[in-house]
C-alpha positions as CSV (number, residue, x, y, z in Angstrom):
1,M,-17.7,-17.0,46.5
2,V,-19.0,-18.8,49.6
3,F,-20.8,-16.8,52.3
4,E,-20.8,-17.8,55.9
5,H,-23.9,-17.2,57.9
6,R,-24.2,-13.4,58.2
7,N,-26.2,-11.5,60.7
8,F,-27.6,-8.5,58.9
9,K,-28.3,-5.6,61.2
10,N,-31.5,-3.7,61.1
11,G,-31.3,-1.0,58.5
12,A,-28.6,-2.8,56.6
13,I,-27.9,-1.8,53.0
14,L,-27.2,-4.9,50.9
15,T,-25.4,-5.5,47.6
16,S,-27.2,-7.6,45.0
17,R,-25.1,-10.7,46.1
18,E,-26.0,-10.1,49.7
19,A,-29.7,-9.6,48.8
20,A,-29.6,-12.9,46.9
21,F,-28.1,-14.7,49.9
22,Y,-30.6,-13.1,52.2
23,L,-33.5,-14.1,50.0
24,N,-32.0,-17.5,49.2
25,V,-32.2,-17.0,45.5
26,H,-29.7,-16.6,42.6
27,I,-28.3,-13.1,42.1
28,N,-29.9,-13.0,38.6
29,T,-33.3,-13.6,40.2
30,V,-32.7,-10.5,42.5
31,R,-31.8,-8.4,39.5
32,R,-34.8,-9.7,37.5
33,W,-37.2,-9.0,40.4
34,H,-35.8,-5.5,40.7
35,D,-36.1,-4.9,36.9
36,R,-39.8,-6.0,37.1
37,G,-40.4,-3.7,40.0
38,L,-41.0,-6.4,42.6
39,I,-38.3,-5.2,44.9
40,P,-37.0,-1.6,45.2
41,A,-33.3,-0.9,44.9
42,Y,-31.1,2.1,44.7
43,R,-28.6,2.6,41.9
44,I,-25.2,3.9,42.9
45,G,-22.0,4.8,41.1
46,P,-21.2,5.1,37.4
47,R,-22.0,1.4,36.8
48,G,-25.4,1.7,38.4
49,D,-24.8,-1.0,41.0
50,R,-27.9,-1.9,43.0
51,R,-28.3,-1.6,46.8
52,F,-31.2,-3.0,48.7
53,R,-32.5,-2.0,52.1
54,Q,-33.0,-5.0,54.4
55,E,-36.4,-3.7,55.6
56,E,-37.7,-3.7,52.0
57,L,-36.5,-7.2,51.4
58,E,-38.3,-8.3,54.6
59,R,-41.5,-6.6,53.4
60,F,-41.1,-8.4,50.0
61,L,-40.8,-11.8,51.8
62,V,-44.1,-11.1,53.7
63,E,-46.1,-9.7,50.8
64,Q,-44.7,-11.6,47.8
65,P,-47.0,-13.6,45.5
66,V,-46.4,-17.3,45.3
67,L,-43.6,-18.2,43.0
68,V,-44.3,-21.4,41.0
69,E,-42.0,-22.7,38.2
70,H,-40.5,-19.2,37.7
71,E,-43.9,-17.6,37.0
72,L,-45.5,-15.1,39.3
73,I,-49.0,-16.1,40.3
74,A,-51.2,-13.8,42.3
75,P,-52.2,-15.1,45.8
76,G,-55.4,-17.1,45.6
77,R,-55.1,-17.7,41.9
78,K,-54.5,-21.1,40.3
């Protein structure tokens, strides 16, 4: 599925796919980050689909540690 540029409104609730598009990462990365507790999400429905608040994704972008070769490295650490 190809996404066109989408303007997310303040307070938007995003699916996993939309969150991946917003963060410019693969959908499995978004799921993994949620499973590791790096980004909060809400589970809905019987399948437990994830929903992400745009504000929390923005906060993650500002506060995230540096991602290097798929490993999380704390800021200031080599």
